C-alpha positions in Angstrom: 0.0 -0.1 0.0 3.0 2.4 0.8 4.5 1.9 -2.5 1.4 2.3 -4.4 0.7 5.8 -2.5 4.3 7.0 -3.3 4.3 5.5 -6.8 1.2 7.2 -7.7 2.1 10.7 -6.3 5.6 10.7 -8.0 3.5 9.6 -11.3 1.9 12.8 -11.0 5.1 14.8 -10.6 5.1 15.1 -6.9 8.3 16.2 -5.4 9.7 14.3 -2.2 12.2 17.1 -1.7 9.6 20.1 -1.1 6.6 17.7 -0.5 4.8 19.3 -3.4 1.8 17.2 -4.5 0.4 18.1 -8.1 -3.2 17.2 -6.6 -4.9 17.4 -3.5 -4.5 14.3 -0.9 -8.4 14.0 -1.1 -7.9 13.1 -5.0 -5.4 10.4 -4.2 -7.6 9.3 -1.2 -10.6 9.0 -3.7 -8.6 7.2 -6.4 -6.9 4.8 -4.2 -9.9 4.3 -1.7 -7.8 5.0 1.3 -8.3 7.9 4.1 -6.9 11.2 3.5 -5.1 11.1 6.6 -3.3 7.9 5.5 -2.2 9.2 2.1 -1.0 12.4 3.9 0.9 10.6 6.5 2.7 8.1 4.2 3.7 11.1 1.9 5.1 13.2 4.5 6.9 10.3 6.2 8.4 9.2 2.7 9.4 13.0 2.1 11.3 13.0 5.6 13.1 9.8 4.9 14.1 10.8 1.5 15.6 14.1 2.8 17.4 12.1 5.4 18.9 9.9 2.8 20.1 12.9 1.0 21.7 14.5 3.9 23.5 11.4 4.9 25.0 10.8 1.5 26.0 14.6 1.4 27.8 13.9 4.8 29.5 10.6 3.3 31.1 12.0 0.4 31.1 15.8 1.3 29.8 16.9 -1.9 26.2 18.5 -2.5 25.0 16.3 -5.2 24.0 13.5 -2.7 26.2 11.1 -4.8 26.9 8.6 -2.0 30.3 8.1 -2.4 
């Protein structure tokens, strides 16, 4: 379910860095037949984890590109 929600928002050009969603959470809620609260929480958690991974990669390699080296 988590992957389905994230993939669907990313397909619509959602941005995990800024948390931007091109459509309302209500739209995804109706489409996926899940609560707005579930959609919102999963997307926000994904965005937080995404940013954390980028920061960890930046610390590891010392560059701002987040290359992971």
